[in-house]
C-alpha positions in Angstrom: -2.5 27.7 -6.3 -2.5 30.0 -3.2 -1.0 29.4 0.2 -4.5 29.5 1.6 -5.5 26.7 -0.6 -2.7 24.5 0.5 -2.9 25.4 4.2 -4.0 22.7 6.6 -5.0 25.3 9.2 -8.4 26.2 7.7 -9.7 23.1 6.1 -9.1 20.8 9.0 -9.3 23.2 11.9 -12.7 21.8 13.1 -11.2 18.2 13.2 -8.6 19.3 15.8 -11.4 20.0 18.3 -12.7 16.4 18.4 -11.3 12.9 18.7 -8.5 12.3 16.1 -9.5 10.2 13.2 -7.0 7.4 13.9 -8.5 7.0 17.3 -12.0 6.8 15.9 -10.8 4.2 13.4 -9.1 2.3 16.2 -12.3 2.2 18.2 -14.1 0.9 15.1 -11.4 -1.8 14.8 -11.7 -3.0 18.4 -15.6 -2.9 18.3 -15.6 -4.8 15.0 -13.3 -7.5 16.4 -15.6 -7.9 19.4 -18.8 -8.0 17.4 -17.3 -10.4 14.8 -16.2 -12.7 17.6 -19.7 -12.7 19.2 -21.7 -13.1 15.9 -19.4 -15.5 14.1 -20.5 -16.1 10.5 -23.7 -14.1 11.2 -21.4 -11.0 11.0 -21.6 -11.4 7.2 -24.7 -9.2 7.1 -22.4 -6.3 7.9 -20.5 -6.9 4.6 -22.5 -4.4 2.5 -21.5 -1.6 4.9 -17.8 -2.4 4.5 -18.2 -2.8 0.8 -19.8 0.7 0.5 -16.9 2.2 2.3 -14.4 0.5 0.1 -16.3 1.5 -3.0 -16.4 5.1 -1.8 -12.6 5.2 -1.4 -12.1 3.5 -4.7 -14.3 6.2 -6.3 -11.8 8.8 -5.3 -8.6 7.1 -6.6 -8.6 7.9 -10.3 -9.7 11.5 -10.3 -7.7 12.3 -7.2 -4.4 10.8 -8.5 -4.8 12.2 -12.0 -5.7 15.7 -11.0 -3.2 16.1 -8.1 -0.4 14.6 -10.3 -1.1 17.0 -13.2 -1.3 20.0 -10.8 1.9 18.9 -9.0 3.9 18.5 -12.2 2.7 21.7 -13.8 3.7 23.5 -10.6 7.2 22.0 -10.7 9.4 24.5 -12.4 12.5 22.3 -12.6 12.1 19.5 -15.2 15.4 17.9 -13.9 13.8 17.5 -10.5 11.0 15.4 -12.0 13.5 12.9 -13.5 15.6 12.9 -10.3 12.6 12.2 -8.2 11.3 9.5 -10.5 14.6 7.6 -10.5 15.1 7.9 -6.8 11.6 6.7 -6.1 11.8 3.5 -8.2 15.3 2.7 -6.9 14.3 3.1 -3.2 11.1 1.0 -3.8 13.0 -1.9 -5.4 15.7 -1.8 -2.7 13.2 -1.9 0.2 11.3 -4.7 -1.6 14.4 -6.9 -1.9 15.3 -6.2 1.8 11.7 -7.1 2.9 11.7 -10.5 1.1 15.1 -11.3 2.6 13.7 -10.4 6.1 10.8 -12.8 5.5 13.1 -15.6 4.4 15.4 -15.0 7.4 12.6 -15.1 10.1 10.8 -18.1 8.5 14.2 -20.0 8.3 14.9 -19.3 12.0 11.4 -20.0 13.4 10.5 -22.7 10.9 6.7 -22.3 10.8 6.2 -25.4 8.5 8.1 -27.8 10.8 5.8 -30.2 12.7 2.7 -29.2 10.7 0.7 -32.1 9.3 -1.4 -30.9 6.3 -2.5 -32.4 3.0 -1.8 -30.4 -0.1 -4.7 -31.1 -2.4 -4.5 -30.1 -6.0 -8.1 -29.0 -6.3 -7.5 -25.3 -5.7 -4.0 -25.2 -7.2 -3.6 -22.4 -9.7 -1.9 -22.7 -13.1 1.8 -21.9 -13.1 2.5 -18.2 -13.7 5.4 -16.6 -15.5 7.1 -13.6 -14.1 6.4 -10.5 -16.3 9.1 -9.7 -18.7 10.9 -6.4 -18.7 9.7 -5.6 -22.3 6.1 -6.4 -21.3 6.3 -4.1 -18.3 7.8 -1.2 -20.4 5.2 -1.6 -23.2 2.4 -1.8 -20.7 3.3 1.6 -19.2 2.0 3.5 -22.2 -1.8 3.4 -22.6 -3.2 2.9 -26.1 -6.4 4.5 -24.9 -6.0 6.9 -22.0 -9.8 6.9 -21.4 -9.7 3.1 -21.0 -6.7 3.4 -18.6 -8.8 5.8 -16.5 -11.8 3.5 -16.7 -9.9 0.4 -15.7 -8.0 2.2 -12.9 -4.6 1.2 -14.4 -2.5 3.3 -12.0 0.8 3.0 -13.9 -0.7 4.0 -17.2 -2.6 6.8 -15.5 0.7 8.1 -14.1 2.4 8.0 -17.5 -0.5 9.8 -19.2 -0.8 12.4 -16.4 2.9 13.2 -16.6 2.8 13.5 -20.4 -0.2 15.8 -20.2 1.2 17.9 -17.4 4.5 18.4 -19.3 2.5 19.4 -22.5 0.4 21.9 -20.5 3.5 23.4 -18.9 5.2 23.8 -22.3 2.1 25.2 -23.9 2.2 28.1 -21.5 -0.5 30.8 -21.3 -3.1 29.2 -23.6 -3.1 26.1 -21.2 -3.6 28.1 -18.0 -7.4 27.7 -18.0 -7.0 24.0 -18.2 -4.5 24.0 -15.4 -6.9 26.0 -13.2 -9.6 23.4 -13.9 -7.3 20.6 -12.7 -6.4 22.7 -9.6 -10.1 23.1 -8.8 -10.7 19.4 -9.4 -7.8 18.5 -7.1 -9.1 20.7 -4.3 -12.7 19.3 -4.7 -11.4 15.7 -4.6 -9.4 16.4 -1.4 -12.6 17.9 0.2 -14.5 14.8 -1.0 -11.8 12.6 0.6 -12.4 14.4 3.9 -16.1 13.6 3.7 -15.5 9.9 2.9 -12.9 9.6 5.7 -15.5 10.7 8.2 -17.2 7.4 7.5 -14.0 5.4 8.0 -14.7 4.2 11.6 -18.0 2.7 10.5 -16.5 1.1 7.4 -13.5 -0.3 9.4 -15.9 -1.7 12.0 -17.9 -3.6 9.4 -14.9 -4.9 7.5 -13.1 -6.2 10.6 -16.4 -7.7 12.0 -16.9 -9.7 8.9 -13.3 -11.0 8.8 -13.3 -11.9 12.5 -16.6 -13.7 12.1 -15.4 -15.6 9.0 -12.3 -17.1 10.6 -12.6 -19.3 13.7 -9.9 -20.9 15.8 -10.5 -24.3 14.0 -9.4 -22.8 10.7 -6.5 -20.7 12.1 -4.9 -23.1 14.5 -3.0 -25.3 12.0 -1.6 -22.2 10.3 -1.2 -20.1 13.4 2.6 -20.3 13.3 2.9 -19.0 9.7 0.5 -16.2 10.6 2.6 -15.3 13.6 5.9 -15.2 11.6 4.2 -13.1 9.0 2.9 -10.5 11.5 6.2 -10.5 13.4 8.2 -9.8 10.2 5.7 -7.0 9.2 6.0 -5.3 12.6 9.8 -5.5 12.4 9.8 -4.0 8.9 7.8 -1.0 10.1 9.3 -0.4 13.5 13.0 -1.3 12.8 13.5 -0.8 9.1 11.2 2.1 8.2 11.5 3.9 11.5 15.3 3.3 11.5 15.5 5.0 8.1 13.4 7.9 9.3 15.6 8.4 12.3 19.1 7.6 11.0 18.9 8.7 7.3 16.2 11.5 7.4 17.1 12.7 10.9 13.4 13.0 11.8 11.4 11.8 14.8 10.2 8.2 13.9 7.3 8.4 16.3 5.9 11.4 14.3 6.2 9.3 11.2 4.3 6.4 12.8 1.7 8.8 14.3 1.2 10.7 11.0 0.7 7.4 9.1 -1.8 5.9 11.5 -5.0 6.8 9.5 -3.6 5.2 6.4 -2.3 2.2 8.2 -5.6 1.4 9.9 -7.5 1.8 6.6 -5.0 -0.4 4.8 -5.1 -3.1 7.5 -8.9 -3.3 7.4 -9.4 -2.9 3.6 -6.4 -5.0 2.4 -6.0 -2.7 -0.6 -2.9 -0.5 -1.2 -4.6 1.3 -4.1 -7.8 1.7 -2.1 -5.9 3.4 0.6 -4.3 5.9 -1.8 -6.6 8.9 -1.0 -6.0 8.4 2.7 -2.2 8.1 2.1 -2.2 11.3 0.1 -4.0 13.0 2.9 -1.6 11.7 5.6 1.5 12.6 3.6 0.4 16.2 3.0 -1.4 17.0 6.2 0.5 14.9 8.8 4.0 14.4 7.4 4.5 17.7 5.7 5.2 16.3 2.2 4.3 18.7 -0.6 1.5 17.7 -2.9 3.7 17.7 -6.0 5.9 14.9 -4.5 3.1 12.9 -2.7 0.9 12.9 -5.8 3.7 11.2 -7.8 5.5 9.0 -5.3 2.5 7.5 -3.6 0.6 6.2 -6.7 3.9 4.7 -8.0 4.3 3.0 -4.6 0.8 1.7 -4.6 1.6 -0.1 -7.8 5.2 -1.3 -7.6 6.1 -1.1 -3.8 5.1 -4.5 -2.4 7.3 -4.7 0.7 4.6 -6.5 2.7 3.8 -8.8 -0.2 7.6 -9.5 -0.5 7.7 -10.5 3.2 4.7 -12.8 2.5 6.6 -14.4 -0.5 9.6 -15.2 1.7 7.6 -16.5 4.7 5.2 -18.7 2.7 7.9 -20.0 0.3 10.0 -21.3 3.2 6.8 -22.5 5.0 5.8 -24.6 2.0 9.3 -26.0 1.6 9.4 -27.1 5.2 5.9 -28.5 4.9 6.8 -30.8 2.0 10.3 -31.5 3.2 12.3 -29.7 0.6 15.7 -28.1 1.5 16.1 -24.8 -0.2 19.6 -23.9 -1.5 21.3 -20.5 -1.5 20.5 -20.3 -5.2 16.8 -20.9 -4.4 16.8 -18.1 -1.8 18.4 -15.8 -4.3 15.8 -16.8 -6.9 13.0 -16.0 -4.5 14.4 -12.6 -3.8 14.9 -11.7 -7.4 11.6 -13.1 -8.7 9.6 -11.6 -5.9 11.2 -8.2 -6.4 10.7 -8.2 -10.2 7.1 -9.6 -10.0 6.1 -6.9 -7.6 6.5 -4.3 -10.4 3.8 -6.0 -12.5 1.4 -6.8 -9.6 -1.4 -4.3 -8.9 -2.1 -3.3 -5.3 -5.5 -4.9 -4.9 -6.8 -7.6 -2.5 -5.6 -11.1 -3.4 -2.8 -10.0 -5.8 -0.3 -11.6 -3.5 -1.5 -15.0 -4.5 -0.5 -14.3 -8.1 3.0 -13.3 -7.0 3.2 -16.4 -4.7 2.4 -18.7 -7.6 5.2 -17.1 -9.6 7.7 -17.5 -6.8 6.8 -21.1 -6.0 7.0 -22.1 -9.6 10.5 -20.6 -10.0 11.9 -22.8 -7.2 9.9 -25.9 -8.0 7.6 -25.9 -5.0 4.1 -27.3 -5.3 1.5 -24.8 -6.5 -1.2 -26.7 -4.6 0.1 -24.9 -1.5 -1.5 -21.7 -2.8 -4.8 -23.4 -2.2 -3.9 -23.9 1.5 -2.6 -20.4 2.0 -5.7 -18.9 0.2 -7.8 -20.0 3.2 -6.0 -17.5 5.4 -5.0 -15.1 2.6 -7.2 -12.3 3.9 -5.6 -12.3 7.3 -2.1 -12.3 5.8 -3.2 -9.7 3.2 -4.2 -7.2 6.0 -0.7 -7.3 7.5 1.1 -7.1 4.2 -1.0 -4.2 2.9 -0.3 -2.3 6.1 3.4 -2.7 5.4 3.0 -1.7 1.8 1.3 1.6 2.8 3.8 2.3 5.6 6.6 1.8 3.1 4.9 4.1 0.6 4.7 6.9 3.2 8.3 6.4 4.4 9.7 6.6 0.8 7.5 9.6 0.1 8.9 11.4 3.1 12.4 10.3 2.2 12.1 11.7 -1.3 10.7 15.0 0.1 13.5 15.2 2.7 16.1 14.6 -0.1 14.5 17.5 -2.1 14.5 19.7 1.1 10.8 20.3 0.7 9.3 18.7 3.9 7.3 21.2 6.0 8.8 20.3 9.4 6.2 22.3 11.3 3.5 20.0 9.9 5.7 16.9 10.4 6.4 17.8 14.1 2.7 18.6 14.8 3.2 22.3 15.4 0.3 23.0 13.0 -3.1 21.4 12.9 -3.2 18.1 11.0 -6.1 15.8 10.3 
């Protein structure tokens, strides 16, 4: 792969002469909120536009992740670096998830969103009790019995495992495999170009998505649960502005404002789509073109993060668990708090980054500490609003960890990170 291929100066030069994409998306976000407020439930007719945008992004996920990961690994000459990056990535993701759930528990314990709220917990919408995935089940599930089925189903973890195995085999094969590697290089470049085309539609897609959500939820629905929504959003903001930005400044010795600015495109798409996996193409684009992370690292760390990094969902578990306990008058012990942290962290590994997956994790956590699962039915009514915030945190965490890993490998392009070269 040539330097011209990887350069951001050529491909995105035209984008530098117009309104930055994140500003376009922000305009769509504001207009969508206003239109949704005015139209109310009639905004539902905009749903197909938002669905088309989400489908277009999801269309990119499997071929983009698979091709860029194969290209990245085949271009990585040091096999020890691959193992080092993998272990560091998983360790950081699990650590930040545990910290996030503790933050949610702390804030909800201090603010007490469930105190003074009068609400009936009906059993109609209560889900069946869920068991936390066992370690053996997680390990066995990593290896696909049918790689084609894994690609078809969009099983990101299995796709990562197969892509790594194939890339290592191609690298070992040597010269006979070079034509295959060039095919993957061409496919990766084509998918990145296609991502650029799809992202040009992002402001319209975000406008439609937010208009529908705003029109669906009125004050009558939100008011009884406004406090838990407020605690959730406060915790998410603190996680991004204090924890992630603090790590960027103190550990990586980089400008945290550049990290936030470089992540904006992905954060706005994540917030409006409520899908970590669906935001993957945008995250890959932000990491490489805004944060200066090499493709070989971004193509590995970000897909792993979209699957196992659930910092926003972890905050959600902590906030909602304490909210439910306060709602039903149950005093949680220190052992219960520890169980919530442990269960939420482990369950995040086996939970896919798709809309609504947080409810599955929530049922696992509530069951572990003996809280009524009927509460999930109440939270489900506002799950989309909470999902938007937690997905934004998930994606922000993915990009922070990706940058951290690149910094630790001394491979960050600081000119791109600091905005001295054109970025999308």
